[in-house]
Each structure stands twice: as C-alpha cells, then as structure tokens.
C-alpha positions, 0 to 999 in steps of 0.5 A: 500500500502506498499512502499519500497525503493531500490537502483539499481547499474548500470554499464554503457557500452556505451555513453548516448544519453539521461540524466538518468533522473528519469521521463524519465526512468520511462516512459521507464520502463512503455514501458518495462512492456507493452512489457513484460506483455501486455497492460492490465498489464500496465493499471492495474499498472497505476490505481490510478497513478494520485490520489497519488497511484503510483506503481513505482517511479524512481530517476535520475541516480547519481554517485555511493555513491552520491546524488545531492547537495540540491538546496539552496541559497548561505547563507546556504553554509559553504564557506563564503569567496567569493573566495571559492564560485566559486569552491563550485558551481562545487561541486554538489554531496554529499555523500549518507552516510551523510544524517543524518548530519547537513546542514553545514556538509552535504553541506561542504562534497559536491564534484565535478564531478571528485571526484564523478565519478572518471573521469569526464563525457565528453559531445561531439557531434556525426556526423550522416548521413541520406542517400537518397536511390535514390541517395545513398548519403547525400544531403540537407534538411532531408538528410543533415548531422547533429550532436547529443550530447552524454555523455561519462562515464568511462567504467563500470561507476557505477550509483545509481538509487533509486526506490520506489515501491508498494510491493503489486503490483510489486516485487523487482524481477520484477523491476530488470527484467524491468531494465535488459530489458532496459539495454540490449536494451538501454536507451533513444535516439539512443538506436537502434544504441548502446547508453544507454546500461548498466547492473544491478550489484545490486538491494538491499533494502536501507534507508536514515538516517534522521537528528534530527528534520527533517522538509523538503524534498530533492528530487531525481528526477524532480517532480510536487509539485504544490498544494501539501501543501508546503510553497513556501516562505521556499522552494527552487527549480530550474524550469524545463520545460519538453518538453516530447515526446513518445518513442517506437512505438509512437515515429514514430507516426505523432505527438510524442510530449507531452504537456510541463509540468512545474516541479522542478528539482532534488535536490529541497528542500520543506518545508510542510506548516503544520506539517512535517511527514516522507514519501518515496516520494512527488509530483503527477502523471501527465496526463491521460484522454488526458491531456498530449498526443493526440496520447495516451490519457492514457499517464502519466508523473512521477511527483513524486520523492523519497525524503531524509529528511533534517533539515533547520533553518526556520523562519515562 
C-alpha cells in the first residue's frame, strides 16, 4: 500500500448544519462512492478497513493555513503569567507552516478564531416548521415548531481538509470527484434544504515538516487509539463520545442510530510506548460484522486520523 497525503481547499457557500468533522465526512464520502460506483465498489474499498488497511482517511475541516492547537496541559504553554492564560485558551489554531518548530514556538504562534478565519464563525439557531397536511398548519407534538443550530462562515470561507489515501486503490482524481459530489449536494444535516454546500478550489499533494527528534503524534481528526501501543501516562487527549447515526437512505430507516463509540478528539497528542517511527496516520477502523449498526451490519466508523509529528520533553 502506498499512502499519500493531500490537502483539499474548500470554499464554503452556505451555513453548516453539521461540524466538518473528519469521521463524519468520511462516512459521507463512503455514501458518495456507493452512489457513484455501486455497492460492490464500496465493499471492495472497505476490505481490510478494520485490520489497519484503510483506503481513505479524512481530517476535520480547519481554517485555511491552520491546524488545531495540540491538546496539552497548561505547563507546556509559553504564557506563564496567569493573566495571559485566559486569552491563550481562545487561541486554538496554529499555523500549518510551523510544524517543524519547537513546542514553545509552535504553541506561542497559536491564534484565535478571528485571526484564523478572518471573521469569526457565528453559531445561531434556525426556526423550522413541520406542517400537518390535514390541517395545513403547525400544531403540537411532531408538528410543533422547533429550532436547529447552524454555523455561519464568511462567504467563500476557505477550509483545509487533509486526506490520506491508498494510491493503489483510489486516485487523487477520484477523491476530488467524491468531494465535488458532496459539495454540490451538501454536507451533513439539512443538506436537502441548502446547508453544507461548498466547492473544491484545490486538491494538491502536501507534507508536514517534522521537528528534530520527533517522538509523538498530533492528530487531525477524532480517532480510536485504544490498544494501539501508546503510553497513556505521556499522552494527552480530550474524550469524545460519538453518538453516530446513518445518513442517506438509512437515515429514514426505523432505527438510524449507531452504537456510541468512545474516541479522542482532534488535536490529541500520543506518545508510542516503544520506539517512535514516522507514519501518515494512527488509530483503527471501527465496526463491521454488526458491531456498530443493526440496520447495516457492514457499517464502519473512521477511527483513524492523519497525524503531524511533534517533539515533547518526556520523562519515562
């Protein structure tokens, strides 16, 4: 298998109903492949997925030119003055061109949403109505008005998504076609009423410069590191419980919900228990054989994440 890293630059054109999370986007890319090439092709691509042989791994969406700040305790921060710590917590993005720098420089270069996006995204709620076709109006229960959260970005906001793919199984042009299809139909919740539309401005090979003596992995998507040989006493992460549900046709099934999975949020830092060896991703594929879904037994969940190498001061 020959894994390659590419950066896709997306331009957003409508609000998002669902955050651009890597595992969610991967699921929608699987549906896009199924619709474009058939279920047999998707089944072929998913062979070996839960045995450490993914065909595609997708990062979260980040403001163009930035990566999520590493999840590390306060004592790693260069700001020692307590008065500066509150402001430092809002600086959650680090420049993607600083990955080869020492940890102090890397953390010190972090910026807030306004700097990273140019204009901070706005979270708001949108009112919805469900009409009773018998009365022609709203009412109570399932016909009561309700609201749904949306995230508004500046028009044409540039978002970077990093993709690791097996070039022996899927080409860059095929990945582009799948992204274009999702952008045209919409990503995530309420795509049918106009949310989640984007265009793919660029998809190009990329790489992350590594610091000297790298000894840890910094993740760019939610992942499942359990049982993967990491030293828990030296690693840092925030726990994420993913309450997944099916999309596409299965969203209308009698039971669209998946089994919850426990993951580490994006930006986690993992130190191998043994010798460090550079690789493009970590984690594992989850599911299959009915482990995640009673509706579709072959359902899998992306527990892999693209990674950047980082250097920590370790005391074993």
